N, C-alpha and C positions, 0 to 999 in steps of 0.2 A: 114616464119612461117606457121605452120599448121592451122587446123581449130580452135584451141584454141587461144584466144587473149593474154594470158599471155605468156611472154617469158620464155621458159624452157631452163635451162642452166645446163649442166653436166660438172663440174670442175674436171679435172684429175690431181692429184699431188702425189708426193712421200713422203711428210711429211706435217703435219699440227699441229700448236700449239693449245692446250697444250698437245695433244696426243703424238707427237714426233716432235722434232725440232733440227736441226743442225745449222740453220742460218736464214737469212731474208726470205727465201722462205716459211718457216713454219709460220712466222707471216702473210705474205701476203695471204697464202692459207687459213688462218682463217678469216682475216679482209675483203678481197675483196668479197668472197661469201656472207658474212653477209651484206655488203654494198649493194650488188645486191639484196639480199632478201628484204632489207629495201625499195628499190625503185620499188618493185613489181615483181621481177623475181621469178620463181619457180625453186629452186636450189637443185641439188644433188651433193655431193662431194664424189669422189671415190679415195681410196688409198689402199696400201697393208695392210693386217692384220699381222703386225709385232707382235712378242711376247709381246713387251713392250706396244703396243696399246691394245691388247686383255686383258692384265692384269688389265687395268684401267676401263674396261667396266662392268656395272652391268646387263644390259639387251641387248640381241641380238636376232634378228629374222633371220632365214635362208630363203633367197629368192629363192635359188635353186642351181643347180650344172651346171657347164659348162665344156666341154672337150676342152682344149686349147693346141695348139702346143707350145712346148718349144724347147730345143736344142736336136734334134734327138730323142725326146720322147714326149709323150702326158701327160698332167696333168689333173687330175680331180680337179677342182677348185670350192670351195664353195663361194657363194656370200652372205655376211651377211649384215643386215641392223641394224643400231643402232642410237640412238639420245643422244650423250654424253652431259653431263651437260655443259651449255653455248652455245650449238648449236641450231639454230633456224630452222634447216631443217635436213632431214635424211642424214646420212653418210653411204656409202656403202663400205664394206671391201672385198678385194680380198684375200680369205683365201686359201693359198697353202703352207702347213707346210714345205714341202721339200725346198721351196724357201724363205719363210719369217719367219718361226718359229726358230729363232736363237738369241743368245745374240749379244751384240755390237750395233752399230747404223745402220741406214738404208743402208749405203753404204760401211762401213768398219768394219773389225773385231776388237777385243779388242786390237790388236797390231797396229791399225791404217792402216792396209793394205786393199786395195779394195777387196771385196768378189770376188773370181775368176769367179763366175757365174753371175756377175752383168748384163751381156748382156741378158742372159736367163731370169733372174728375172724381168727385166723391159720390155722385149719383151712380156712376159706373162701378166704383168700388162696392157700393151698397148692393147693386144688382148682382154683382159677382158673388158676394157673400150669400145672398138668398139662393142663387143657383147652386152653390156648393152645399147649402143646407138641405136642398132638395136632391142632392146627389145626381145632378144633371150630367156629370162626367162618368157615372157608374163606377165610382171608386169602391163602393161597398161600405161607406161610412156615412151615417146620418146622425146629426147631433140631437140630443134631448133638449138642449138649451143653446140658444144663440145669445151671446153676451156682447152687446154693442157699446161703444164708448165715445162720448162727446159728439158734437154736431156732424163731424165728418162721416159718421155711420148712423146718424139719426134716422135716415130713411129706411134702415134695415127693419125695425119693428113695424113700420107702416107697410112696407112691401110684403112682409111675412103675414100681416093681418088678412090679406086677401087669399091666402092659401089654405085649403082644407087640410086637416091632419098635419098641422104645422108644428115645429118645435116651439117650446116656450121662449119668450123673448124678454131679456133683461136689458135695461138701458142705464148706463152710469153717466151722471153729470160730473165732470171733473172741474169745470169752471163755467158757471152760467153766463159769465160776461162775454163769452164767445158763442154767439147764437147761430152762426151759419145763415145769415139773412140774405135773401136774394129776391129778385123782382118777379112780378106776375108774368112778364115776357119770358123770363128764364124758366118759370114753372111750365109754361106751355111748350117751350122748346124741348124740355126734358120729357115731355109726354106723360106727365104725372096724372093720375086719375082726377077727373073733374069733381068727383064726390069728396075728395079731401079738401077742396078749396072752400072752406067755411070757417067760421070763428072757432067752432069746436073741433075743427080739423087742424090743418097746418098753416092756414092763412094767418098772417101776423102784420097788422097795421098796413094793409094794402100790398104787402109782399108775402113771402113765406119764410118760415124758419125751420131748418133741418133739425135743430135741437128740439123745437116744439113737436115735431113729428115723432121723435123718440119718446118724449114725455106722454103724448096723447095715446100712442098705439102700443107701447110696450106693456107686457103683463105686469112687470114690476119695475119701478124706477129707484135707483140708489144714487146717493151722493157720498162724498168721501169723508164726512165726519157727522156725528149726530147734531152738533150745534149748527153747522152749515145747512143741514136739511131743514132746520127750523127757520134759520135766517132767510133762506130763499123764498119762503112763503110770505115775506113782508115786502112792502114797497121799497124799503131802503136797499135791500139786497136782491130783489127779484128780477131786475133788468126787464121789467114789463111783462114777465111771465108769472108773476106771483099769483094772479087770478087763476091761471091754468093749474099751477101747482097746488093751490088750495082745493080746487075741484077734485084733483087726483091724490089728495093727501093720504088716502087710505092705502095707496100702493107705493108711497114714498118712504124710503128707509135711509137712515144715516149709518154707514158702516165705515169706521175709521181705517184709513190706509195704514199699512205697515211700512217698515223699511227693511232693506236687505241687510240683515245683521251679520252676514259673512263678509260683505263689502265694507260695511261701516262698523269696524271693530277695532278699538284702540290697542287690543292685545296682539293683533296680527296685521294691521293695515300697512301695506308695503310703501305707502306714500310718506309715512311718518319717520322722523329722525330717531325716535325711541318709542318703544311700546310700554303700555301701562294698563292697569286694571283698577276697578273700584277699590280693591283692597290695597293695591300698591300704586298710587298715582305718582309718587315721586321716586326717583328723579325724572321719570319719563315725561310728565307734563311740562316741567320747566325746561327740559331739553328741546321740546318742540317749540316752546315760546322763544327760546334762544335762536332756533333755526328760522322762525318766521321773521324775527327782528333782523337777523343777518340778511335774509333775503331782500328786505326793504332798506338795507344799509342804515339801519337805526342802531345807535350806540347801545351796547348791552353789557355793562359791567354788572357786578353782583347787586348793586343798589337798583339799577334799572330793571333787573329781573323781578324785583319786588313791586314795581309800579304796575297798577292794573292795565291790562291790554284788552281793549274792546274790539271784537271782530264783527264783520258783516260780509256775508256772501249772498248776493241778491241781484235780480234784475233791477236796473236803476230806472224805475218807473214810479209814478205817483201811488199806484196800488200798494207798493211795498213800504210806503211812508218815508221814502228817501228825502223828500222835501223837509219833513220834520227833523230828520237827523241833521241835514245841512243847516237848518235854521237854529238848531241847538248848539252847533259846533263852537261858535264864538264864546258862549257861556262856559262850555266844558274846557275850552283851551285856556280861558282866563281863570276859572275857579277850581279846576281839578288838575292833577298831574297825569291823568289817564292818557294813554296812547291808543291809536286807532289803526286798524288794518282793514281795507275795503277791497273786495274782489267782485267784479260784476261789470255789466254793460247794459246800455239801454238808451234813454233819451240823451241826445247830444248835450243839452244844457246841463244836465246833471253830471255827465262825464267830465265836462269842462270845469264845472265848479269843484269837483273832487280833485282834479289835476292841479288847479290853481291853489287849493288849500295845501296839497302835498308840497308844491313848489315853495310856498310860504313857510310851512312848518315841517321840513323834511325829517326832523327828529321826533315829531309827534304823530305824523300821519303817513301811512304807507298805502298806496293805491295801485291796483292792477286793473286796467280796463280790458275786459274780455272774460272768457271763462277758461279756467285751468284746473283740471281735476286734482292734480297734486296740491296746488295752492288751496283749493277748497277744503281738502282733507286736513292740510297743515294748519289752516286758520281755525277749523273746528277743534283741533287738538291743542294748538298753541295759545289761543286767546283765553283770557280768564272768564269773560262773559260774552254773550252773543246778542247782537241787536237784530230784532225782527218785528218792527212796529207796523205790520201790514194793516191797511184799512179794512181789507177783507182777505180771508185766506181759507179756501175750501177745506184743505187739510193741512198743508204745510209739511215739509219733510225736514228742513234744516233745524227746526227746533228739536226734533227727535234725534237728529245726528248730534246736536249740541249736548243734549241731556246724556246721551250715551258716551260722549267724550269728556264728561265732567266740566262742561262749560255752560253754566246756568244762563238760560235765555231771558231777555227782556222783551216782552210782547204786549200787544194790545189784545184785550179780551174779545176775540172774534173767532168764528169757525173752529177749525181743528186746533188752533192755538189755545182756545178756551178749554178744549177737551184734553189737552196733554200737559199744559203748564199750570202749576198750582203756586200761587203767590206766597212768598216767604213771610206771611203774617205769623204772629206769635202762636195763634191757634193751629195753623198748618204745620209749623215747626214742631210744636208739642205733639201733634198727631202723626208726625213722621212722613207727611206727604208733600211738604214744601220742596220745590225743585227749581224755582226761578222767580221772576218778578213780572207782575201783570199790572197794566194800568187800564182804567175804564174811560178816560176822557181823551178822545183823539185830538190832541193838541200838543204844541211844543212844551207847554207847562206839564202836561200829563207825562210825556216822555222823560222830561228832565227830572221829575219827581221819582220816577221808577229807577232811573240810572243812579240818582243820588242815594236811594235806598240800597241799590246793588253795591255801590262803592262803600257805603257804611258797613254793609254786611261783610264785604271782602276783607275789611280791616279786622273783623272778629273771626280769627282763624278757625276756632272750633265750630262756630255756627256755619261758616262757609264750607268747611269740609263735610259737615253733615248734609248740607244742600247738594254738594257734588255727589256724595255717596248715594243719596236717594235717587237722583236722576240716573246714575250709572247702573243701578240695580234694577231699574224698570225694564220690562220687556216690551219692545216695539216691533217684534217680528210679525210675520203674516199669518201665523197659525190661527189666531182667534178670528181674524177677518175671513180667512179661507173657510173656516167652519161656518161662519155666518152666511157666506155666499152659498155654500153647499146646502144649508138649511133652506135658503130662499129658493134655490133651484128646485128643491124637492117639495116646495110648498109647505114647509114645516114652520110652526110659529116660533120654535126654539131659536134663541140668539138674535132674533130680529129686533133691532133697536128702532122702535116706532117714533115717528115725528110727533 
């Protein structure tokens, strides 16, 4: 740290809730910097000035202009400062209209195809972050730590590594499956240093990986749960980078994400039909069940309210185990009285299968294709149990929301799911830590067995209520994680969960 005693942290991201969000990264990019701010860090957040972000802002200050190298051209980039509603610190925007002023989401166009210039877009973002870390605009603020996130800012630690008296660099992997892979031709066009083009640099199977750049050149590498940190060092989960991660294992740490407990709180949630708590779950929980059944036009008299309702809010892709759920549905429809509500979007084939099932069984299955924040909250509160059979899950947030809302999750033992959900075995129940249902075999049979155990437990009211209470009383806030990151920034061994 410099002469100042307050830890200065520059967080570099490609999306942040509520300005722009495609997934969990957006949530974390909002929550972690705020948690760091609460424990005394002086934080700045930097991200691209997408069209959708600029449209939401009411006041902007121009900090200055930077000339930054793109792909065989230079860009004049404006740096803007804003303080959006709900942010406790300044947000810096990298405003380069030719790269960021376009419709669609941050990474893909309206037809869901990657923007062809993504390598240039995020190389320029990374160069802007490094320029700001050097205070090239003479703002009078230099960070002690630059915290980069995922492949879009993977070049930041690499670019910083060439600078004398540089800030410390931290790189967080939110999902290793997205590596930011580009060609040798693109590498040359971006004017990246020749010295990095090697196997122990950022070369990757004849091309290069921006994610690998972050792993190789950062001072410390984190990922979003202790179990995922171990898993990505194996061939099964390593996406071809397991060898690199094993080499740098001494600087790899698993720090579990938190959730925003002010947004996800059944006692105050504005999206719910009724509020409730761990101590007083009823009638609140049953009234939310009634509301979600009404929403999907499902019959709900007193008897129907006793029938188990299984919820799922998910991207409809193979990673999330959606195919297993669909394969198990005929068995559940025939052999149980359970009802299902599904909210999500993704692969067209899965969307169509869900809609066909709903048409066939309108009183058993409710489906909403798309994302709806109100429905997501209402499913968490109104369902009796929550399905989340992901094949891999770096951290996962929905299982934590479910626990907090008294809706025991059914999960596969992987990543952050393994770190947060404890199977309702007799031993775990006796120890007071059981809070859901976990299966170890990634198969339809494994999932069916876990759901069968959940339904059997649901019928045992006292055991079920104990399970709900255990989950609802756990803390999933950001305080512990923020303390772990602050320790990492300072180079302290405390709170570091080694792989």
